[in-house]
C-alpha positions, 0 to 999 in steps of 0.5 A, a space after each residue: 443490468 437494466 437496459 440504459 442503466 447508468 454505469 458506475 465509474 470506479 477510479 482505482 490505482 493499478 493494484 486494485 484486484 478483486 475476483 471477477 466473480 465477486 465483482 459480477 455478484 455486486 453488479 447483479 445485486 446492485 443492478 449496475 455495470 461497473 466501469 473500473 478505471 485504473 489510474 496507475 499509482 495512487 498519487 497519479 490517481 489523486 492527480 487525475 481527480 484534482 485535474 478533472 474536478 470540474 468534470 469528474 471522471 469517476 463516481 467513486 474512488 478506491 485506493 487513497 491512503 493515509 499519506 494522500 488523504 490530506 492532499 485529497 482533503 485540501 483539494 476538496 475532491 471527495 464527498 462525505 459518505 454517511 452510510 453504515 460502513 462509514 459509521 462502523 469503527 474500523 481496525 485502522 481509521 482514516 480522516 473523515 470522508 474516506 471509508 477504510 477498506 484495508 491496511 498493510 505494512 511496508 517493511 523489509 523482507 529477507 531471503 532466508 536461504 541467502 542469510 543461512 548460506 552466508 552465515 550472516 546475522 540478521 541486522 537488528 537495526 537500520 544502523 546495522 544496515 549502514 555497516 560494512 558487513 551489510 554493504 550492497 545487500 539492500 534494494 529499495 524503490 525510489 520514493 518519487 516513483 513508488 508507493 512502497 518506496 515513499 512509505 519506507 522513506 516516511 517510516 525512516 523519518 517517523 522512526 529516526 526523525 528527519 535529520 536522523 533519517 537523512 543521515 542514515 540515507 547518506 550512509 546507505 548511499 555510501 554502503 551501496 544501497 540499490 535504488 530502482 523505480 518500482 516494487 516489481 523491479 526490486 522484488 522480481 529482478 533485484 531480490 536474491 530470492 528471484 535471482 538478483 544480488 540483494 537479499 534484503 528488499 523493501 516489500 510488504 508484511 504479506 509478501 511471505 504469505 504470497 510466496 507460500 500461496 503462489 509456490 509451485 511446490 506445496 510448502 509449509 514455510 515461506 522462503 522469505 521473512 519480515 524484518 521489523 526494525 525501528 524506522 523501517 515499518 510503515 502502516 498504509 491504510 486504504 480507503 474508498 470515497 464518493 467523488 465530489 461532483 460524480 453523476 447524481 444518477 450513480 450516487 446510490 450505486 456508489 454508496 452500495 459499492 462502498 458497502 460492498 468493499 466492507 462486506 465479508 466476501 470482499 474483505 476476505 477476497 482482497 486478502 489474497 488478491 491485493 495481499 492486505 489486511 481487512 479493515 472491517 473489525 472482526 473480519 475473518 482472515 484467510 489461513 495463509 494470511 493467519 499463518 504467514 503474515 504476522 503483523 508487527 507489534 509496533 510501527 512508527 507514525 508521522 507526528 502530523 499528517 503529511 502535507 503536499 509541501 512536506 512530501 515534496 520537500 522530503 522527496 527533493 531532499 531524498 533525491 539529493 541525498 541518495 541519487 545526486 
């Protein structure tokens, strides 16, 4: 980086993760120094952008997804980017202003050994999970404090309808659903695969692939599997965008960073650091993703974009139904 060159401020959620080598290569190529600012959950990240819009804390933002895009658009915190990455069709699209980078699915994961040992058939529907045979088997994240928790709640509403979804949640409360604050607690503490008592957990389509990738022993089959049930699969699409009012001196570098995230090296790298699918059409998939992270053939989408008012209303209703 040249002496006195302007740093590029990149605001991200806490799960942003690309290899140091990839980021260093970008810095060298673009002649800039990256300043990665992690802002907790994606919702917190958007809040920070809204609160600091008079004096923006970043030049580019990564991690606004399809649930948060309408909120970012309404707050007018993003600046349109019109470079090549914005013009190319992506595998999964986002509203104008956001350039898609990756996508993935929140769904149920099961502990295969637990079900084999108990001789219990896998549930074929969300309704099955509310039956006595499946009492106290599911751990979920609180949608008010967790991104996958919110995504799973939205999946139930999209798949079952609002009234059907909250009726299901009411039955699940009676059937002993466990609610925790975030994904790590659900997966690494409560999930039976990791010593907990719950053999079904809200996680990601890519989690079985990660189990194989990080296994201490060499394994050819994941100990966990995906459960794709109607009303239980939500597609999250993440994007990158210019921050409105960012440093004009960093604007060219910000555009280059957007292009970098859609480049072949970054699209390959994010698959085994953030455990997502590449949004670039035709991007190659790494072997562990190809073998152990099958995409669902169908998933449910909300009929209309999620507004902030709707999100708040549903979170309040969920809290009242499940926790109070």
